[in-house]
N, C-alpha and C positions, 0 to 999 in steps of 0.2 A: 460695842454695840450701843451703849447709851448715847455716844456722840452721834451715831448714825440715826438713831431714832429721833434725837433733837432736830437734826437737819431735815429729816423726813417730815416732821411735824410742821416745820417752817414752810417746806415745799407745798404741803396740802393746805396750809393756811392762807396762802396767796390766792388772789382771785383767779377764777378759771374762765376763759372766754366761753360764752354760751354757744357761739356758732361751732358747729362740728363739721370738719372736712368731709369730702365725699367718701373717704375710705372708712369712716366710722361704721356706716351701716353695712359694710361688707365683711366685718370681722366676726368670726365664729367665737363667741365668748365662752363656749363650753371647753374649748381646747386648754390643755394644761400648760402648754408653752407657745406663746405668740410673739412673733418677731416683727417689728415695724422698721423697715430699712428705708433710707432716703437720703437725699443730698442735705448737707448741713444747712440750716436756715429755713427748711420748708415746713417746720411745725411739728416735728416728731415728739418733742418733749411735751408739748400741749396735748397732742393726740393720745400719748400713752397715759397721761393723767386723766383725761377724759374717759378712756377705756377703763382704767383702774376705779374711777369713781361710779361707773355704770354698775359695778358689782354690789354697790350700796352696803359696803362693809364699814364697820367702825374703824376710826383711824388707827386704833392699836392693833388692827389686824392686817394693816398695810404698811410696807416699808419701801420708801423710795431711796435709791442710791444712784450715784453717778460713778461709773467705773473708773474715772480718772481721779477719784477722791477716796480711794479705799486702800487699806493696807493688807487685810486678810483676803484669802481666795473667796470667789463667789460661792462656792459650795460651802465653805466654813460659814459664811454669813447666813446662807439659807438654812443650814442645819440649826444654827443657834437661834435664828428668828422663829423657826417652826417649833422649837422646843419652848419658846416663850408664848406660843399660841397663835403666831402669825400664819396667815393663810394665803397672802398675796405679796410677791416680791416684784418690784418694778426696777429695772435696771437700765439706766441711760448711758449712752455712749458705749455699748458693749465692746466695740472694737479696741477700746483703750485697756481692756482687762487681759491679763496673761492667760493663754490657753482657754479662751472663752468657750470654744466649742466643746472641749472635753468637760469643762465645768458645768456647762448647761446639760450635758449628757448625764453627769453624775447627779445633778439636781433632779432631773427628770426621772431617773431610774430609782433613786433612793430617798428622796425627800418628798413629804406629803405636802406640797405647796404649789400654787400656780405662780407662773412667771410670765411677766410681760417685759420685753426688752426692746430698745431701739439701737440702731447701728448705722454705720455708714453704708451707703448704696454700693460702695466699692468692695465691700467684703466678699470674700471668695467662699461663700457658703457651699456652693456645689463641689469645690475642689478641696474642701476641708478633709483632713485625715479622719475626723470624727463625722459620720454622716448624721446630720441633724434633720435632714428632710423627712425621715420617717417619724420624727418626734415633734418637730415644731411646724406650726402653720406660719408662713412667711407672707407678708404684705409689703408693698412698696408705695410709699407716699411720694407723689410728684408735686411740682410747684402748683401754685394757684391758678384755677381756671378763671377766665374773665368773670364768669357768674359768681364764683366764690369771692373774688375781689370786691364786686359790687355789694354782696352781702355783708361783708366785713367793714368795708369802707363807708357804705351808705345805709346799711341795715335795710336793704331791699332784697329779700329772699325769694328769689324766683326759682321755679322748678327746673330740674335737669331735663333736658330734651333728648329724645332718641333720634339717631341719625335719619331714619326714615321719615320722621315727623318733620325735621328741618327741610329735607329734600321736597317734600310734598307741600308743606304749609309755611315756608320761610316768609312770605309776604304777610300773612296774618300774624305770624310771630313778631316780625319787626314792627308792625303797626300797634300791637299790644304792648310791646316793650316801650315804644315811643311815648305811650301815656304815663309811663313811670319816670323816664329820664331821656335825655338825648344820648343815644347810644355812641355816637362818633366822638363826642365830648369826653364821656367816660372811658371809652376805649383808648383814647390818647393818654389819659391818666394811667391806665393799666400798662400801656407801652413804656411809660416813664418810670413807674415804680410799683407795679402791681402783681409780680409773680411770686413775691415772698411775703409771708405775713408780718415780717418785722417792720414793714412800713408804717405800722401802727405806733412804733417807737419814735418816729420822726421821719417825716418825708424828705426834709432837707439833707439829712445825713444818710439817706438810703443808699446812694451810690458808694459812699465811703465804706458803709457796712458790707455791702455786697462784694466790694473789692477785698475787704478783709477776709470774707468767707471764702473767696476763690483762693486766696493765698493759703488759708488754713487747709482747704481740701488738697492743694498741691503739696505744700510743705510738710504737713502732718499725715493726712490720711493716705494719699497715693504713695508718699515716700516710704511710710511704715509698712503699709499692707503689701506693697510690691517691692520693697527693698531697693528703692531707687535713690542713689546719691544726690546731694544737693546741686551739684553742677549739672546733673542730668535733669533735674526738675526744672532748671532754668531753661533748658532746651524745650521741655514739654510746655513751658509757659510761652516761649517764642513760637512754638507750633500753633498754640491757640490764636496768636495774633496773625500768623500767616494765613490761618484758615479764614479769618475775617476779610482778608484781601482776595480770597478765591471765590469766584463765582461758582456755585455748586455744580451747574451743568458742565462747567469747563474744567472740573477737577482733574489734575494731573499728578498722580502719586509719585512718579519719578522726579519731577520738578520740585514737588513739595519736600521730598526727603533731601534733595540737593540743597534747597534754601535753608533747610533746618540743620544741615550739616551732619546727617545721619544716614545709615543704610536703610534700604527699603524695609528689611525684616524688623529693625529697630522702630522705624516709623509705625509699622503695623502694631507692635507691642504698645507704643505710646498712645495710639488711637484706641486701643483696647482698654487701657487704663482710664482714659478720659471718658469713654462711654460708660464703663462701669461706675465711674464717679458721677455720672449724670451732668457732665459738663458738655458732652457732645451727643448728637443724635446722628448715627450713621445709617443710611439707607442703603439696603442691597448687600451689605457685608455679612459675612458668616464667619464667626470666630470659633475656634476650638483650641483650647489650652494656650490662649493669648496669640495664636497664629491665625492671620486672616486666610481664609479658604478661598475667597474670591474678592476681586476688586470692588471697592465701594462704588455705588452709583452717585450718591450725593452725601455730603457732610455738612451738618449744621451746628451751631451752638444750640444747647438743649432748650433754652427758652429765650424769649424775645428781649428780656432785661439784660441778659449777658452781653448783647451786642453794645449796649450803653457803656459797658465798662471795658471791654476788650477790643473794641473796633474804633479806631480813630476816625475812619470815614464809614459811616453806616451804610449798609448795603440793603436798600429796600426790598428788592426781590428775595434776598435771603431771609430777612426778617419776617416777611409775610409768610413765606413757606415754613419757616421755624415755628411760628405761631400755629399754623394750620396743623403741623405734625404734632406739636405738643398737646393740642386738644383732642385730636382724633385718635392718637395711639393708645390712650388709656383703655378703651373698650373695643378697638378695632384693629385689624390687620392692615397694614399700610405698606405698599411697595412703590418703587420707582416705576414709571411708565415711559416708554419711547414716544408714545403718543399723548400729549398732555404732560402733567407733572406727576400725578400719583394715581394708583389704583388701590381702591379700598375695598376690603373683603372680596377681592377678586370679582368685583361686580360694578362698582361706580368708578367712573374716570373723572379726575379733577384737574383743572387748569387753574393756577393761582396767579393773580396779577393785580394791576391798579384798576382804578374805576372805569377806565376806557378799554379794558381787556375785552377782545372779541372771541367769537367761537371758531374762527377760521381753522385752527389747528385740530379741533376735536368735533367739527360741525357734523360729520358723518358717522360719529361713534355712538353706539347705544349707551344709555345711562350716563351721559357725559354732562358735566356742569362747569360753569366758570365761577370761581370764587374771587370776588372783587373787593379790593381794599378801598377805603374812603367812600363807600356807598352805604347809605342809611337804610334804604329799602330796595330790594331786588325785584326782578321780574322773570317769570318763566324759569328757565334753567340758569339764570344768573343770580348768585347768592351772596349777600354781604359777608365779608370775612368774619366780622365780629360775632355773627350768629353761631359760629362753631364753637365759640367760648362757652356755650351752654350745655356742652355734652357731658359735663361732669361737675 
C-alpha cells in the first residue's frame, strides 16, 4: 500500500489541464461508482483526475491506481485504503484487472468508499456475468470536438451550440466566430491532428502516436477482451484498410468478406469488435450478442484523424461524413437516409458534400439542409461543415 500511495501522490502532484471536456458537466458526482469508458488516447486519465479533484478532498483521502500496475486484487486495495481513512479510489485502465466486474461489485456492496474508474470502450459491460448496470453510472468519452480542439490549442473557449440554433442561426454564428479566428484555417489543423488531446505533447509526432494507439487497441484491448488470436488481429487490421478503400454508399458486405478472406459471420463479429473499440462508426446496423441483425447502411472510421493513419488514399466524401457523424451522434439520433445522407432525430435531413454541393437531391424535402465543406459562411439551408463541430 505504501508504494501505491507514493505513486498516487506523484500522480496528483503533476499539473492538471484546466480545460474540462464536455463530459465533465454531465457526471453525477453523488454516485458511489462512476465509470468513464472510451477509446485509448481520448483523455480518460485526465478526466478522472479532474473528477476526483472536484470532490476537494485532501490528498490522503484519495488513491489513484492503474490496474496494470497492481499485484493485489482491487477489493483488497479498496478495503485496506478505506481502513486507513481513504474515501475515494480512482482506478485507471480497469480492463487490465482480473475479474474487474466482480471486484467492483464487492467494493460497492461491502466497502464504504467511492470509486471512479476508466476503461476501454470495448469492455463488455452489458454482457458481464456480474451486472454492474444497477450499481455504476457509465459515461463514454469520445474524441475531441472541433470546439474543444480550439479551446485547448488556442485557448479560445466558445460555447456549445444546440442543433436547432445552428440550423436557424448558422450565418450569425459563422460571422461571430470569424471575429475570433479563421474557421477554415483552424478546421484544417483539426483535420490533421485535432481529435485526440495528446497533440499537446507534440504535433509532429501526432500520427506516430496515433498509429501506436491503434495498434495497442487491436493487439491488447480487442485481442484480450474478445479472445482474438494474433493472426486474426492482422485480418482485423487488414479489414480497417479495406474499409478505407470502400465508398460507404457502395458498401458490399459479401465482397468485403471475400477480400478479407473471412466468412460473412466472422466479418460481422469483427465489425462489432471495431465498433465497440470506437475505431468504426456503423450506420444502420443492429448488433445482438456480436451478431449483426441487419446489413449496415454505411461504415466509417470513427473520427477524421483515423483516415490520416489507416488510408493511403484519403476519401474526402467519407471524411466529411465521418466528421459530421462524430459531432452529431453525441446528443442526437442519426440514421442513414435513402434521400440525402442522414436523418437526424427523425426530423432533419442532411446532405453532406463539398462547397459546390447543390440541393438537387433533397430540394423537395421538408427540413432539409446541405452541409458543405470548405465553406466559411453558409446561406439559407446551406451550412458550413465546421459549424457542427460546436455541438459539444
